[in-house]
C-alpha positions, 0 to 999 in steps of 0.5 A: 486778376488780383495779385493774391490770385496768382503766384510767380515761381511755383504753387507752394503758397497757393497750395496752403490753406492760408497764404502769407498775404492773407495774414499780412492783409489783416495788419494795419495799413502802414504795416501792410505798405511796409511789408509789400515795399520790402518784399519788392525791394528784396527781389529787386536787390537779389536779382540774379543771385537766387533765381534767373533775373527775369523771374526775380524781377517778376516776383518783385513786380508781383509785390509792387502790384499788391502794393498798388492794390493796397495803396488804392484801397487806402485812398 
């Protein structure tokens, strides 16, 4: 299952007609890589300050899974 086919922590993005990742995936390769790296870092850095720590780590992991998909596509 691709990262964009699931959501961690709710359905608010999945319920939208166009998801944020759908828009980001139209960007140039370097910008996509930067966005997904930044998303992963954000969730790892705020661990425990907003949601429960395991959920924050799961969100960061989700971004890393998406980043890995992008990196493999770019090879």
